[in-house]
N, C-alpha and C positions, 0 to 999 in steps of 0.2 A: 459207868460199867459196873458190873458186879458179877461175882461168881458164886456158885453155891457152894463150893468147897476151896480149900487154899490150894490154888494151883501153883504156887511158887512164884519168887519174883522175877525168875526170867520169864516165864509164861505170861505173867499179868503184865509185863513191860511189852512183851511181843503183841498181845492184843491191842494194847494203845496205839503202839508204833503202827499197827496196821491201819490204824482209822486216821493216822495223822497225815496232815499235809504240810507244806512249807519246806523250807531248807535245813532246818537243824531241829533236833529233837533234845528237849531237857528232861533227863531222867532225876526223879526227887523221890527218896524214902520218906515214908509217913512221920519220921522221927528228925527229919532234916527241914531247913528253911532258909530262904535267901535274905541277904542284907538288901535294904530297901533300892540301892542303886545298882542291883545286880544286871538285870537285863540292859539297862542303858550302857553300863561298861562294857558288856558283852558286845553290844552292837557296835561300840565305837572300837572295840578291839577288831572285830572282824573288818570294818571299814579300813583300819590302818594296819592290818596284819602283815601285809607285803612289805610295809616300810620297816617293820620289826622283825623282818627276816623269817617268817612264817611261811611255808611254800604252799601252794595250792592244794598239795596232798594231804595237808593237815586237815583231818576229818573227825578227830577225838579231841576234846578239850576238857583238861582237868582243872577246875577252878581251886582255889585256897578254902579248904574246908577246916573250920575250927570245931572244937568242941564248944558247948553253948558258954563257955567262960570267956569267949572270944580272946584268949591269949594263947591257949594251947592248941597246936594243930593236929588235926585228924588226918588229913592228906593232902598233898599238893601233886597228886600223880602216883603212878606205881612202876615199880621196877621188878625184873624178872632176872634171877642170877642164872649162872650156868648150869647150877644143880635144879634149876627149876623152882627155886623157893621165891615166892613172890611177895612183896611187902610195900606198905604205904609210905612214900616219902614223907619224911617230918613227923612221922607219927609219934604222938606222945611227947614233941619237943616244944619249949617255949618259943614262941616267933620273936625273933629279935631281927627280921628282916633278911635272914640267911636264904629264904626261898622267895625272894621278890623278882626274880629274873625269869622272863620267858624263855623256856628251852624245851627241848624235845625230851619225852618220857615215854616210857614203854606203854602206858595205859592210863586210863583215869577210874577212880572208885566211882561205880555207877550208883550209890547213894546221892550223888549229886555230880552229874557230868553232862557234857554237850556233844551229840553225835551229828554228823550229816547225813540226811536222809538217803542221798545217793549211795553213801558209802555203805550204810546198813542194808540198802537193797542189793548192793554188789556182793555182799558177802552172805546174804542170808543162805540157810541151808535147811534141809528137810525138816530140822528141829526148831526152826526159827532164827530170828536174828541173833536174840540171846538162846543159847542152846538149853532147851527146857529140860533136858535130862539133868542138869547141873541143879535143877530147882532152887537153891539158894546157895550163895557163896561162890565165889571163883569164876562164875558166868561172865564177869566183867573183863577178868584177865584174859579168859578164853576167845571173847570177842575181839579184844585188841590184838592179841596173837594173830587170830584170822585175818584182821585187816592188814596188819603189817606184811603178811605174806602177800596181800594182793597190792602193795605199794602205798597203802594208805600210812599215815602217820599220827602220832599222838604228841599234843604239845600242853605244857603247864600254861595256864593262864590265871597268875596270881591276883591279878586286880580284881577278878570276879570272885567276891567273898559270900560264902554260904556258912551254915552250922549244922552240926549233926551229933547227937547224943549217942548213936551207936549202940543203943540198948533197945530199939523197937522191935525187933523181929520175933520175939517170944519164943525163941529157942533156947534150950539149955546150953550150958556150957560143953556139956559132953556132945550134944547133937551138932553144935557147930564145929567141934573137933573133927568129928565122924565124916560131916560133909567137907570141911577143909580137906581132909586127907585124901577122901574118896574123890573129890572133884579134880584135886590137883593130878592125881593118877589118870583121870579120865582126859584131862587137857593134854598132857603129855603125849598119850596114846594118839589122840587126834591130831597134833600138832606138830610133833617131833617126828624127823624122818627115822626109819630103822638103822641107817647109817650112823646118824648122830646117838641114837640110844645106844648101839653097841660100843662106838667109842668111848662114851661115857659111863659104860656099864660099871665099872669097878668104882670110881668115887659115888655114883649113883647108889649103888648097892651099900657100900659103907655108910654114907647119909642114913639109908633107910634103916639099916641094922640098929645104928646108934639112935635113931627117933625111934625105933620100936622098944628097945631097952630102956630108954628114958620114959616111956609111957608106961612100961612094965614096972617100974619102979614105984611109979605113982598109981598102981593098981588100974591102969586103963590100957593095958595091952589088948583086951579084948575088942577096944573102940577100933585099934588099928587094924586087926585081923578082919573085923567087920566091914571096915572101909576098903581093905585091899580086896576082898571076896565080891563085894558089891562092884567095884571098879571092872572086875573080871568078867563079871556077870554082864555088866554093860558091853564090855569088849566082844562078848561071844554071842550077842544078840544079832 
């Protein structure tokens, strides 16, 4: 497969998923790679998952992703806080076995993740499996959120090991910050209920004001403003 232009990570994955068959889909960034026994360990995990307490609704698996040094963790799953701040579990921490337990997580980093195809078909919207409006960044958190709303679960699978440098996107730090801020707002507008947004309005507003002034002190206030405007433009389409 090839595109004449950069369609974004979300749309590129959608194109591949649309042609895929089988039970599971493996997403893999260009700067990520698998440990030699990854697939065999994954197959064993699926066969024995019920005995490990993993329910049939588990449709997203988050492997243990290291940085290339093989000692520092990049991700073992994702969390989403009450303020809708998302983060990678274990990020930048030395691995001393603290994340070796199979357990439920919010989602998986799509740089290296496993998705059940029937779940992807179940949650697919007009913008695809991964929402192409995100282009790059946060599209995996959004997908996991949509899956949870339909009753699907995500689990950490630390026995499956992979590696990711985290620097293969080609985007500048400022571009990543813009996309992260914009896409977080889009994700909230898509998935949060109006009642919850109203209930958490004050803490959310306080967080956003503090974030804006922190960026302003770094002379990056314009990035925040552009991101908010872009998210509102998406909302009004």
